[in-house]
C-alpha positions as a printed NumPy array, in Angstrom:
array([[ 24.298,  79.265,  52.829],
       [ 21.293,  80.745,  51.   ],
       [ 21.626,  84.085,  49.325],
       [ 20.104,  87.039,  51.167],
       [ 18.729,  89.794,  48.914],
       [ 20.472,  93.137,  49.228],
       [ 17.098,  94.898,  49.459],
       [ 16.677,  93.622,  52.99 ],
       [ 19.605,  95.127,  54.935],
       [ 18.12 ,  94.128,  58.29 ],
       [ 18.736,  90.47 ,  57.407],
       [ 22.515,  90.811,  57.303],
       [ 24.289,  87.709,  56.045],
       [ 26.389,  86.375,  58.914],
       [ 28.745,  83.423,  59.101],
       [ 28.104,  82.031,  62.581],
       [ 31.07 ,  80.441,  64.315],
       [ 30.561,  77.265,  66.289],
       [ 30.459,  77.854,  70.031],
       [ 33.652,  76.953,  71.905],
       [ 33.851,  73.281,  72.74 ],
       [ 32.346,  72.509,  76.119],
       [ 31.278,  76.107,  76.727],
       [ 28.638,  76.481,  79.401],
       [ 27.452,  79.913,  80.476],
       [ 25.099,  78.674,  83.203],
       [ 26.301,  77.725,  86.659],
       [ 26.559,  74.01 ,  87.515],
       [ 23.191,  72.509,  88.338],
       [ 24.271,  71.15 ,  91.712],
       [ 24.711,  74.623,  93.23 ],
       [ 21.015,  74.99 ,  94.051],
       [ 20.543,  71.528,  95.628],
       [ 23.782,  71.93 ,  97.586],
       [ 22.605,  75.255,  99.009],
       [ 19.203,  73.78 ,  99.911],
       [ 20.744,  70.711, 101.581],
       [ 23.16 ,  72.92 , 103.511],
       [ 20.336,  75.138, 104.738],
       [ 18.151,  72.182, 105.744],
       [ 21.043,  70.588, 107.612],
       [ 22.066,  73.828, 109.304],
       [ 18.521,  74.403, 110.567],
       [ 17.154,  70.93 , 111.282],
       [ 20.113,  69.178, 112.913],
       [ 20.906,  71.774, 115.634],
       [ 17.212,  72.22 , 116.469],
       [ 16.666,  68.469, 116.725],
       [ 19.744,  67.945, 118.893],
       [ 18.897,  70.873, 121.184],
       [ 15.344,  69.718, 121.902],
       [ 16.223,  66.013, 121.99 ],
       [ 18.983,  66.577, 124.551],
       [ 16.606,  68.774, 126.572],
       [ 14.11 ,  65.914, 126.765],
       [ 11.558,  67.437, 124.384],
       [  8.935,  65.135, 122.899],
       [  8.565,  67.   , 119.632],
       [ 12.21 ,  67.383, 118.567],
       [ 11.536,  66.018, 115.061],
       [  8.565,  68.333, 114.538],
       [ 10.528,  71.359, 115.731],
       [ 13.399,  70.455, 113.388],
       [ 11.031,  70.117, 110.425],
       [  9.356,  73.459, 111.167],
       [ 12.729,  75.21 , 111.529],
       [ 14.029,  73.748, 108.264],
       [ 10.845,  74.627, 106.376],
       [ 10.822,  78.176, 107.741],
       [ 14.505,  78.662, 106.879],
       [ 13.948,  77.447, 103.315],
       [ 10.893,  79.701, 103.026],
       [ 12.83 ,  82.77 , 104.14 ],
       [ 15.834,  82.025, 101.924],
       [ 13.672,  81.165,  98.916],
       [ 11.471,  84.248,  99.304],
       [ 14.594,  86.409,  99.303],
       [ 15.851,  84.705,  96.1  ],
       [ 18.939,  83.122,  97.683],
       [ 18.616,  80.062,  95.437],
       [ 18.347,  81.93 ,  92.139],
       [ 21.075,  81.182,  89.625],
       [ 22.202,  84.809,  89.579],
       [ 22.686,  84.815,  93.37 ],
       [ 24.349,  81.46 ,  93.962],
       [ 28.09 ,  81.601,  94.426],
       [ 28.429,  85.373,  94.541],
       [ 30.86 ,  87.03 ,  96.923],
       [ 28.723,  88.506,  99.723],
       [ 27.651,  85.529, 101.856],
       [ 27.719,  86.586, 105.514],
       [ 25.522,  89.686, 105.191],
       [ 22.546,  88.044, 103.432],
       [ 22.703,  85.019, 105.751],
       [ 22.601,  87.272, 108.816],
       [ 19.701,  89.295, 107.423],
       [ 17.767,  86.131, 106.619],
       [ 18.438,  84.766, 110.1  ],
       [ 16.904,  87.849, 111.705],
       [ 13.822,  87.421, 109.495],
       [ 13.667,  83.736, 110.5  ],
       [ 13.767,  84.565, 114.208],
       [ 11.008,  87.144, 113.782],
       [  8.888,  84.743, 111.73 ],
       [  9.188,  81.905, 114.25 ],
       [  8.468,  84.31 , 117.117],
       [  5.187,  85.27 , 115.419],
       [  4.327,  81.601, 114.812],
       [  5.168,  80.809, 118.416],
       [  2.875,  83.561, 119.71 ],
       [  0.037,  82.644, 117.331],
       [  0.075,  78.939, 118.175],
       [  0.679,  79.308, 121.903],
       [  3.819,  77.185, 121.745],
       [  5.402,  76.881, 125.187],
       [  8.867,  75.503, 124.361],
       [ 11.782,  77.335, 126.05 ],
       [ 12.479,  80.395, 123.896],
       [ 16.194,  80.708, 124.846],
       [ 16.702,  77.085, 123.833],
       [ 14.947,  77.623, 120.5  ],
       [ 16.936,  80.782, 119.82 ],
       [ 20.248,  79.071, 120.611],
       [ 19.307,  76.14 , 118.377],
       [ 18.704,  78.503, 115.447],
       [ 22.106,  80.21 , 115.728],
       [ 23.95 ,  77.726, 113.411],
       [ 21.567,  78.501, 110.52 ],
       [ 23.358,  81.653, 109.356],
       [ 26.997,  80.444, 109.614],
       [ 26.152,  77.122, 107.963],
       [ 24.502,  78.884, 105.024],
       [ 27.431,  81.307, 104.756],
       [ 29.951,  78.444, 104.727],
       [ 28.058,  76.541, 102.02 ],
       [ 27.745,  79.682,  99.884],
       [ 31.451,  80.409, 100.371],
       [ 32.375,  76.923,  99.165],
       [ 30.141,  77.392,  96.13 ],
       [ 31.734,  80.793,  95.492],
       [ 35.237,  79.321,  95.593],
       [ 34.244,  76.569,  93.191],
       [ 32.65 ,  79.109,  90.852],
       [ 35.699,  81.413,  91.042],
       [ 37.974,  78.494,  90.135],
       [ 35.8  ,  77.63 ,  87.134],
       [ 35.82 ,  81.232,  85.958],
       [ 39.593,  81.425,  86.248],
       [ 39.68 ,  78.426,  83.903],
       [ 37.387,  80.197,  81.431],
       [ 34.272,  78.201,  82.305],
       [ 30.865,  79.376,  83.545],
       [ 31.437,  82.75 ,  81.927],
       [ 29.414,  84.988,  79.619],
       [ 31.013,  86.003,  76.325],
       [ 30.806,  89.795,  76.147],
       [ 30.965,  92.192,  73.208],
       [ 32.045,  95.69 ,  74.324],
       [ 30.786,  98.821,  72.528],
       [ 31.997, 102.368,  73.115],
       [ 34.645, 104.939,  72.264],
       [ 38.165, 103.591,  71.936],
       [ 39.541, 104.958,  75.216],
       [ 36.423, 103.898,  77.145],
       [ 36.652, 100.401,  75.656],
       [ 40.304, 100.186,  76.69 ],
       [ 39.439, 101.193,  80.234],
       [ 36.633,  98.67 ,  80.607],
       [ 38.514,  95.762,  79.029],
       [ 41.637,  96.382,  81.115],
       [ 39.552,  96.672,  84.282],
       [ 37.814,  93.357,  83.598],
       [ 41.143,  91.72 ,  82.761],
       [ 42.622,  92.572,  86.177],
       [ 40.314,  90.061,  87.858],
       [ 39.273,  86.617,  86.741],
       [ 36.545,  85.75 ,  89.26 ],
       [ 33.754,  87.625,  87.466],
       [ 31.318,  86.333,  84.866],
       [ 32.462,  88.24 ,  81.752],
       [ 35.103,  87.347,  79.183],
       [ 35.488,  89.916,  76.406],
       [ 35.488,  88.25 ,  72.984],
       [ 35.389,  91.39 ,  70.865],
       [ 35.008,  95.164,  70.809],
       [ 33.008,  97.568,  68.661],
       [ 34.7  , 100.989,  68.857],
       [ 32.684, 104.062,  67.937],
       [ 34.625, 105.925,  65.27 ],
       [ 37.649, 104.975,  63.206],
       [ 40.149, 104.814,  66.064],
       [ 41.25 , 101.328,  67.124],
       [ 41.469, 100.652,  70.864],
       [ 44.581,  99.113,  72.414],
       [ 42.581,  96.342,  74.087],
       [ 43.749,  92.784,  73.519],
       [ 40.267,  91.758,  72.387],
       [ 39.807,  91.779,  68.59 ],
       [ 37.928,  94.577,  66.858],
       [ 34.684,  93.029,  65.622],
       [ 33.406,  96.095,  63.76 ],
       [ 33.486,  99.886,  63.838],
       [ 30.393, 101.964,  64.57 ],
       [ 29.803, 105.373,  63.039],
       [ 30.024, 108.335,  65.394],
       [ 26.922, 109.838,  63.846],
       [ 23.721, 107.902,  64.439],
       [ 22.296, 106.901,  61.03 ],
       [ 18.62 , 107.58 ,  60.316],
       [ 17.785, 103.887,  59.9  ],
       [ 17.757, 101.628,  62.943],
       [ 19.04 ,  98.658,  60.948],
       [ 22.077, 100.556,  59.694],
       [ 23.203, 101.216,  63.278],
       [ 22.315,  97.912,  64.898],
       [ 23.075,  95.48 ,  62.066],
       [ 26.905,  95.562,  62.518],
       [ 26.567,  95.014,  66.263],
       [ 24.11 ,  92.162,  65.785],
       [ 26.346,  90.595,  63.16 ],
       [ 29.36 ,  90.79 ,  65.469],
       [ 27.363,  89.339,  68.369],
       [ 26.213,  86.406,  66.229],
       [ 29.647,  85.795,  64.735],
       [ 31.412,  85.816,  68.098],
       [ 28.609,  83.958,  69.844],
       [ 28.319,  86.766,  72.38 ],
       [ 26.   ,  86.224,  75.329],
       [ 25.776,  89.913,  76.272],
       [ 26.673,  93.349,  74.898],
       [ 28.374,  95.82 ,  77.257],
       [ 27.918,  99.478,  76.283],
       [ 30.014, 102.327,  77.696],
       [ 28.003, 105.551,  77.222],
       [ 29.693, 108.606,  75.76 ],
       [ 29.047, 111.747,  73.699],
       [ 28.418, 109.666,  70.575],
       [ 26.063, 107.194,  72.256],
       [ 23.005, 109.294,  73.053],
       [ 20.047, 108.021,  75.018],
       [ 17.904, 107.726,  71.905],
       [ 20.616, 105.793,  70.059],
       [ 21.14 , 103.484,  73.038],
       [ 17.405, 102.866,  73.212],
       [ 17.195, 101.876,  69.56 ],
       [ 20.195,  99.581,  69.968],
       [ 18.501,  97.9  ,  72.932],
       [ 15.398,  97.25 ,  70.8  ],
       [ 17.473,  95.448,  68.194],
       [ 19.454,  93.411,  70.718],
       [ 16.414,  92.441,  72.73 ],
       [ 14.735,  91.308,  69.528],
       [ 17.552,  88.766,  69.306],
       [ 17.161,  87.978,  73.052],
       [ 20.64 ,  89.372,  73.678],
       [ 20.958,  91.274,  76.989],
       [ 22.302,  94.824,  76.986],
       [ 24.375,  96.012,  79.956],
       [ 25.117,  99.725,  80.345],
       [ 28.403, 100.414,  82.174],
       [ 28.174, 103.884,  83.775],
       [ 31.858, 104.05 ,  84.742],
       [ 31.377, 103.777,  88.513],
       [ 33.853, 101.434,  90.2  ],
       [ 34.112,  99.88 ,  93.668],
       [ 30.546, 100.886,  94.596],
       [ 28.595,  98.193,  96.433],
       [ 25.335,  97.16 ,  94.794],
       [ 23.337,  98.046,  97.916],
       [ 24.33 , 101.709,  97.441],
       [ 23.071, 101.845,  93.866],
       [ 19.419, 102.254,  92.977],
       [ 17.472, 102.796,  89.754],
       [ 14.676, 105.36 ,  89.571],
       [ 12.522, 106.613,  86.73 ],
       [ 11.82 , 110.35 ,  86.581],
       [  9.813, 111.891,  83.725],
       [ 10.496, 108.803,  81.633],
       [ 14.264, 109.004,  82.262],
       [ 16.126, 106.152,  83.911],
       [ 18.542, 107.406,  86.571],
       [ 21.11 , 105.764,  88.808],
       [ 21.21 , 106.907,  92.41 ],
       [ 24.347, 106.327,  94.496],
       [ 23.843, 106.586,  98.259],
       [ 26.702, 108.087, 100.309],
       [ 28.808, 105.759, 102.482],
       [ 27.656, 105.114, 106.047],
       [ 29.369, 107.638, 108.312],
       [ 26.806, 108.253, 111.064],
       [ 23.669, 106.837, 112.584],
       [ 22.793, 103.695, 114.5  ],
       [ 25.084, 101.45 , 112.444],
       [ 28.208, 103.501, 113.173],
       [ 27.271, 103.815, 116.848],
       [ 26.86 , 100.049, 116.991],
       [ 30.283,  99.619, 115.364],
       [ 31.934, 101.874, 117.962],
       [ 30.3  , 100.099, 120.899],
       [ 31.022,  96.659, 119.451],
       [ 34.66 ,  97.588, 118.822],
       [ 35.327,  98.702, 122.379],
       [ 33.37 ,  95.962, 124.117],
       [ 34.794,  93.287, 121.828],
       [ 38.369,  94.514, 122.296],
       [ 37.951,  94.687, 126.086],
       [ 36.564,  91.144, 126.166],
       [ 39.432,  89.841, 124.011],
       [ 41.999,  91.513, 126.294],
       [ 40.53 ,  89.698, 129.298],
       [ 40.302,  86.337, 127.524],
       [ 43.78 ,  86.584, 126.007],
       [ 45.541,  87.885, 129.132],
       [ 47.62 ,  84.651, 129.509],
       [ 48.687,  84.96 , 125.859],
       [ 49.792,  88.566, 126.442],
       [ 51.965,  87.47 , 129.36 ],
       [ 53.488,  84.522, 127.482],
       [ 54.306,  86.563, 124.38 ],
       [ 55.794,  89.415, 126.427],
       [ 58.103,  86.997, 128.261],
       [ 59.152,  85.347, 124.976],
       [ 60.023,  88.718, 123.413],
       [ 62.085,  89.838, 126.44 ],
       [ 63.972,  86.528, 126.627],
       [ 64.737,  86.443, 122.894],
       [ 66.462,  89.822, 122.499],
       [ 67.237,  92.928, 124.574],
       [ 64.672,  95.702, 124.55 ],
       [ 61.053,  96.338, 125.622],
       [ 58.358,  93.744, 125.004],
       [ 55.99 ,  96.32 , 123.48 ],
       [ 57.024,  98.612, 120.641],
       [ 55.2  , 101.935, 120.386],
       [ 55.076, 103.76 , 117.092],
       [ 53.347, 106.867, 115.768],
       [ 50.711, 106.093, 113.172],
       [ 48.149, 108.192, 111.324],
       [ 44.499, 107.648, 112.168],
       [ 41.138, 108.938, 111.03 ],
       [ 41.238, 112.404, 109.507],
       [ 45.054, 112.431, 109.498],
       [ 45.352, 112.608, 113.296],
       [ 48.46 , 110.888, 114.71 ],
       [ 48.232, 108.393, 117.555],
       [ 50.582, 106.004, 119.313],
       [ 50.065, 102.405, 118.232],
       [ 51.303,  99.469, 120.303],
       [ 52.667,  96.169, 118.988],
       [ 54.704,  93.364, 120.451],
       [ 58.28 ,  94.016, 119.393],
       [ 59.311,  91.733, 116.536],
       [ 62.536,  93.526, 115.54 ],
       [ 65.789,  94.488, 117.195],
       [ 65.621,  97.507, 119.481],
       [ 67.216,  99.96 , 116.993],
       [ 65.134,  98.824, 113.99 ],
       [ 63.962, 102.362, 113.168],
       [ 67.55 , 103.561, 112.743],
       [ 68.489, 100.549, 110.613],
       [ 65.512, 101.032, 108.291],
       [ 67.209, 103.974, 106.56 ],
       [ 70.101, 101.681, 105.652],
       [ 67.7  ,  99.212, 103.99 ],
       [ 65.711, 101.681, 101.89 ],
       [ 67.144, 100.355,  98.642],
       [ 66.014,  96.815,  99.437],
       [ 62.289,  97.6  ,  99.697],
       [ 60.266,  94.856,  97.983],
       [ 57.048,  96.87 ,  97.893],
       [ 56.138,  98.889,  94.809],
       [ 54.494, 101.687,  96.755],
       [ 54.853, 103.733,  99.928],
       [ 55.044, 100.821, 102.384],
       [ 58.407,  99.321, 103.328],
       [ 58.38 ,  95.516, 103.265],
       [ 61.093,  92.878, 102.996],
       [ 60.375,  89.168, 102.869],
       [ 63.572,  88.444, 104.847],
       [ 64.101,  91.598, 106.861],
       [ 67.364,  91.164, 108.846],
       [ 65.966,  93.279, 111.69 ],
       [ 63.301,  90.699, 112.616],
       [ 64.126,  88.496, 115.621],
       [ 63.543,  84.733, 115.869],
       [ 60.493,  85.138, 118.089],
       [ 59.393,  88.055, 115.926],
       [ 59.081,  85.836, 112.871],
       [ 56.813,  83.458, 114.759],
       [ 54.711,  86.322, 116.083],
       [ 54.292,  87.803, 112.613],
       [ 53.475,  84.426, 111.12 ],
       [ 50.658,  83.999, 113.679],
       [ 49.747,  87.731, 113.796],
       [ 50.267,  87.71 , 117.576],
       [ 52.341,  90.887, 117.363],
       [ 49.122,  92.804, 116.626],
       [ 47.401,  91.921, 119.926],
       [ 48.413,  95.099, 121.856],
       [ 46.445,  97.093, 119.301],
       [ 43.343,  95.912, 121.152],
       [ 44.185,  98.633, 123.69 ],
       [ 44.155, 101.161, 120.826],
       [ 40.692,  99.917, 119.902],
       [ 39.467, 100.377, 123.492],
       [ 40.89 , 103.925, 123.487],
       [ 39.022, 104.722, 120.268],
       [ 42.095, 105.287, 118.078],
       [ 41.429, 102.171, 116.015],
       [ 38.621,  99.816, 115.056],
       [ 38.545,  96.032, 114.961],
       [ 38.117,  96.253, 111.178],
       [ 39.465,  98.996, 108.929],
       [ 42.338, 100.026, 106.641],
       [ 45.941,  99.493, 107.671],
       [ 47.242, 102.437, 109.804],
       [ 50.05 , 104.179, 107.858],
       [ 53.277, 105.667, 109.148],
       [ 53.579, 109.479, 109.09 ],
       [ 56.094, 109.485, 106.22 ],
       [ 53.825, 107.185, 104.211],
       [ 50.767, 109.383, 104.767],
       [ 52.753, 112.516, 103.924],
       [ 53.216, 111.23 , 100.381],
       [ 49.582, 110.327,  99.774],
       [ 47.831, 111.803,  96.774],
       [ 44.174, 112.824,  96.827],
       [ 42.919, 109.31 ,  96.148],
       [ 45.189, 107.586,  98.676],
       [ 44.294, 110.157, 101.345],
       [ 40.713, 108.868, 101.291],
       [ 41.983, 105.813, 103.194],
       [ 42.06 , 108.129, 106.239],
       [ 38.3  , 108.808, 106.12 ],
       [ 37.654, 106.034, 108.67 ],
       [ 39.473, 104.627, 111.675],
       [ 42.303, 102.212, 110.874],
       [ 41.691,  98.611, 111.842],
       [ 43.297,  95.717, 113.651],
       [ 42.28 ,  93.639, 110.645],
       [ 40.767,  94.505, 107.263],
       [ 40.458,  93.584, 103.617],
       [ 44.215,  94.048, 103.18 ],
       [ 45.007,  91.572, 105.93 ],
       [ 42.62 ,  88.872, 104.688],
       [ 43.508,  89.256, 100.992],
       [ 47.236,  88.568, 101.017],
       [ 48.796,  91.345, 103.122],
       [ 52.396,  91.992, 102.083],
       [ 52.025,  89.885,  98.929],
       [ 49.723,  92.56 ,  97.469],
       [ 50.954,  95.441,  95.347],
       [ 50.491,  99.016,  96.515],
       [ 47.707,  99.618,  93.983],
       [ 45.889,  96.502,  95.184],
       [ 46.276,  97.639,  98.793],
       [ 44.83 , 101.075,  98.048],
       [ 41.976,  99.571,  96.025],
       [ 41.013,  97.235,  98.876],
       [ 41.123, 100.03 , 101.45 ],
       [ 39.024, 102.353,  99.285],
       [ 36.516,  99.56 ,  98.717],
       [ 36.165,  99.269, 102.472],
       [ 35.97 , 103.02 , 103.081],
       [ 33.275, 103.574, 100.461],
       [ 31.204, 100.449, 101.098],
       [ 31.459,  99.818, 104.827],
       [ 28.62 ,  97.899, 106.446],
       [ 28.205,  95.902, 109.683],
       [ 27.766,  92.662, 107.734],
       [ 30.957,  93.45 , 105.807],
       [ 32.868,  93.813, 109.082],
       [ 31.497,  90.482, 110.25 ],
       [ 32.649,  88.85 , 107.035],
       [ 36.175,  90.271, 107.408],
       [ 36.385,  89.052, 111.02 ],
       [ 35.36 ,  85.545, 109.918],
       [ 37.924,  85.559, 107.108],
       [ 40.62 ,  86.808, 109.488],
       [ 40.664,  83.437, 111.247],
       [ 41.511,  81.663, 107.992],
       [ 44.081,  84.305, 107.036],
       [ 45.865,  83.937, 110.394],
       [ 45.923,  80.14 , 110.098],
       [ 47.223,  80.259, 106.516],
       [ 49.754,  83.018, 107.273],
       [ 49.906,  84.063, 103.603],
       [ 51.726,  87.362, 103.144],
       [ 52.716,  87.582, 106.832],
       [ 56.371,  88.619, 107.073]])
């Protein structure tokens, strides 16, 4: 390696490591074509079949127009960009795009004087959104599997004070489906963090007068570790001016800089960036608690629950008879639970345990397999034979539809706690009671009883703080798969 004169400190001599064998930071190239093919199929095939079966003469033309319009809407909203493909939220964007598609085709229909049956056209377009959501979900699962194996990730260098670095690295390490893998840390000051990632270099707490003296160690570490991005946790020793100068140096090397403000479990749609008097500010919108969206949720909950009660009436009768024939006691078990704002209500479930299960629970306290306030046993001796089947299929939850009609519960929401559980909540856990409990929710579709207490609370808080109608729709769709799989149901 050629000698670098000491008089030019900005050109720091760096021994560059070879990139890891087979490393690829970009997503697989087939994601985009797969999404396009899925969207074309989901739009063209149903439209063609609908008009062909109705005796239309222009079924092929209608199918081509629908497919082209769907691709135009999705492409204009950047659904095929590499940064968007395979990310978690699939149902919401697909539903939003579908509404835009319907509006666009309605305008085209009015402008061209098209006289095809509008109800038929609307029904034919319905599969567009679910097909796109399914394709994106499959891509997401493939991407998550690759990231768990350490592929399709971005090598990150973390910079900040030691305790802040520890917090960020540990938070990223708890999940493996994101795009970052920490390859090194640059603590500010002499203190070493406890993070498992190696210390690449230390940064002085006091900003030096020369830009090169501050940025050169970070650039050297980024080159040596082959970092794709630098994550910075702001603090008292990382002022705005210092962060700005660091960004200049990194961007000169075409290395992205990501500022981590410390917010967690805040949906991206609630976060905005504004510039005021030359200052860049983050705005965080409050969670949805009122307005048209919440009114729509309430109406949808009650109407949906009432419709399900009517449709599932034979199932209610069959399950009630099975419970009564299996063991003595009532078919429906009523229990006090805590609802929104800490108000108690009586929740109904099909009985899955022996009649005196509440009394026997105190004798089993020492056998609790949960690490938190919930009581769960994988092989609870109080559960009856029919009860195990009901829990496996989640049929024991059906009577809660009456609670939804009464307004005590919602179709989607956090799990309703028992009074003794809620009595022990701390300030953070009590926030779970800010919304109505749900018949299903993120807890139910993410593993249920297999989750730890901390994971349960985190999922419920994510729902409480980031609720949206599209999020509810996504949970309801995932509930079907969770019920079929039965994972964590005991």
